[in-house]
N, C-alpha and C positions, 0 to 999 in steps of 0.2 A: 922900326918895330923889332923887338928882340926875337931871335929865332927860337922856335920851340925845340925841346929835346927829343922830338920824334917827327916823322914826316907826315904831316896832317893833310887831310883830303882837300880842304879849302885851298891850301897853298899849291897842291898838285894841279887843281883845276885852274887856278889863277895863272900858274906858269904856262899851262897849255893854251889858255884862251885869252890871256892878257887882261882879264877882269874877273870880277866875282861871278861864279856860277852857282846857282842855288838849286838844291833838289826839291822836286815837287812829288809828293807821295800820291799814288793813285791806287784804288781798289777796283780790280777787274771782275770781282765776283766769282773767281775760280775756287776750286776745292783742293783737297789734299788726300793722297792715297792712304795716308795714315789715319784718316778720319772716316772715309767713305766705305771702308771695308775691303778695298783692293789690297792693302798691306795690313791694316788693322783698323780698329775703331777707337774713338776717344782721343787720338792724337798724342803728342808728347805730354808728359805730366804737367808741364808749365803752360800749355796752350789752351786758351778758352775758345768759345765759339766765334769770336771775332778774328782770331788768328793774327794777333798783333797789328791789326790794321785799323783803318779809320771807320769802317762800317758804312762808307759813303755809297757803295753799290746797293746795299740794302735800303738806303734812303731814296733810291731811284735816280741817283746822279750818274750821268754817262761819264766816260773817260774825258771827253772834251769839256764837259761842265766842271769836272773836278780840277782839270788843269787850268781852266780860265779863272776859277776862284783862287786856286793856289798861286798862280802867277801874279794876280793883282795883289795878293797879300804879301808875297816875298818882295815884289817890286817896291811896295810902300815901306816895308820893314827894313829891307837890306839894300835897297836901291839896285837890285839885281836886274839885268836885262837879258841874261842868258840862263837857261834852265836845263837841268838833267831830270828826266822823268823816271821815277822809281816805282816799279810795280812791286808792292810790298806784301800785301795780304796773302797768306797761304802759299800755294805753289804755282808760280806764274808761267810755267811751261807745261802745266798739266791740262792740256786740251788739244784737240786736233790742230794740225799745222794751219789750215785755213782760218780757224778761229783766232789763233795766236797772231797770224799775219794781219788780220783785220784790226785787232786790238793795238798792236804795235804801230801800224800805219796811222790809226786814228790819233794815237798819242803824239806821234812825230808831227802831225799836221794841225794840232789843236790851236797853237798860238805861235806867233813869230818868236825867234830867239832860242828854240829848243836845239840843243847841241848833242843830245844822245839819250840813251836808254840804260837803265840799270834794272836787271830782271832778277827778283828774288825767287828762289826755287829750292828744290831738294835735289841731291845728286842722283836719286833714283827716278827722276822725272825728266831725263833727257835721253833721247835716242838719236840715231843718225839723222833722221828727218828733222828733228828739232835743232840739232847742232848745225845742220846745213842751213836752216832758216836763220839762226843767230849769226852764223858766219856771213851770210848775205848782208844782214844789217851792219855787221862790223866793217864791211867794205865801204859803207856809205856814211857812217856816223860813229861817234864814240859809243862803245858797247861794253858794258860790264855785266857779268853774271855773278850773282851773290848766292853761294851755296851754304846751306846750314850744315856745319859739321858738329859743332858744340863741344866735342871731345874727341881726342885721338885714341880713345880706349873703348874697345868693343863692349867690355863689361859695363861701363858707364852708359853707353848707348842703349844697351838692353835695359838697364835700370830705369832710364827715363822714357822707355817705350819709343825710341826714335824710329825704329822700323827699317833701318839700313845699317850696314857696318862701315868701318873705316875704309876697307878696300873699295867699296862702292864710291866713296868720296874721292879717293885717289884716282880711280879710273876716270870719273867724270871731270875732275879738275885737269888732269893731264890731257884728255882729249879736247877739252874746251880751249886750253892754252895752246895746244898744237895748231888750232885753227886761227890763232891770232886774237882770240877774245880774252879780255882781262878777267881774272877770277878774284873775287873777294870771298874770304871764308869767314863765317860767323862762328864764334866760340862763346861759351858761357862759363864764367868763373863762379864757383860755389855749388856745383852740381852735387847731389847727394852721394856720399861715399867717396868722393874724390879727395885725395891728399894734395898738398901743395906741390909735391914732386910730380905727381901725375899731371897737374895743370901745366907745369913747366915743360913736361914731355910733349904736351900738345903744341906748345910754342915751338919747340925744337923740330917736331914733325912738320909743321907748316913751313918752317925755314928750309927744311930739306926738300920739300915738294916744290919750292919756287913759287909759292902763291904771291899774287900781285898786291893784294890788300887784305886787311883783317878788320873785322868789327868785333870788339870785345864787349860783352854784355854782362851785367850783374844778373844773377838769378834772383828775381823777386817773385813774390807770391801774388797771384791775381785770383779774383773770385771765380768760382765755377770750374776749378781745375783739380786734378788729382793731387797736385802739389799743395793746394790749400788744405785738403783733407790730411795730408801728411803733417803739415805745419800745425794744424789745430790739435792733432793727437800727440804732438811732441816728437814725431818721427823725423822731422826735418827742422834744422835750426839755421837761420839766415846769417850771412856774414855781417860783421860790423863794418861801419864805414872805413875805419882804420885798416882792418884786415883786407878789405877790397882794394883800397888805394895801394897797399903794400904789394898785393898780388899783381895788380896791373903794372906797377913799376918794374917788377922783376920779369913779368911776361914780355914787356917791351924790350928789355935788355937782351932777350934770347932771339929776337927777330932781326933779320938783316936790315941794315939801314935803308935799303931801297924800297922796302915794303911800305905801302901807303896805309896809314891808320885812318880808317873811316869813322870809327866810333870807339869811345873809351868808357862810356857809362850807359846804364839803362835809361829808359825813358817811358815809365809806366803811365797808363791812363789814370789820372787821379781818382776817378770814381770806381776803378776796378782794383786798385792796390790794397792788399791786405797787410803785407810786410815785405821788407823792413820800412819803417816810417822814413828813414833817412834817404831812401831811394828818390824822394821828391826834392832832396836838397841839391840845389844847383851849384853848390860849392865843390862838389866832388871832383869835377874836371879841374878846377883850379888847384885843389889839394894834390892831385896827381902831378900836375906841372910843377908846383912848388916843391914837392918831395924830390922829384928828379933833379931839379935845378939846384936845390940847396946842397945835395950830396954829389953834385957833378956826375950824375948818372944820365944815361941817354939810350935811346933805341939802338940796339946792336952792340951795346957795351960788353955783353957776354957771348956774342955770336962768334963762333969759331970757324965758319965756312969760308 
């Protein structure tokens, strides 16, 4: 198999466990302080009521039921026997510690073959008690925390109604890593008002922070969001596929070679997507790989650390 021009997550997991490990997404039914009034209401401009999740909690499915269904599916499709449980929807440290412990324990015991947890949350949703809890799990299993940063520019974060600043992310990421927990940063390319240079400055900032992994997302427009209103009035214009591929390739070049790349494209719900239409195109990942390979470019190619 030809090596990829970046360090992808599947290879990282295979190297660690000796076989394929597949993520299973769960919805714990938690909320977000940027929606419930604690920080703000309405959430980020691109977020709808489902919070980028499956909606399975609202359908009445328990954590165990979601994992059992998911494990059967990925076992059939990918022949996977080991699983990483990903708490995705909204902010999955935004609850009292006893509630979080119950949710995480249920996930780890749902089916045989679970090798770890990946907790998606916000950097303003972790305090000492939560970090103590995560550190405890990190001693027993593979533990990732996925923090949404989106941009390393405070003006952009205000523009998208993010509800925290870059300094908040820096503090949370540093304290999490200090406890031996791996940190994955989420970033979005194509945010309103951001230049190409500012997007690359986000990559350089992540490199400087020593982040363990990155997920790169396309900003796409979904129904029922403030971004949809901006798009329909002409206040926001989506990236073209070529523009996005070009941005991702350069973004990767600014990241250290050791950073694990967990995602390179968006993955919209087909029934929610407004624009761009090409966000449904499964060829985007291949185009990124082909663009890098054809020009002999690779992750870390412009990294100077």
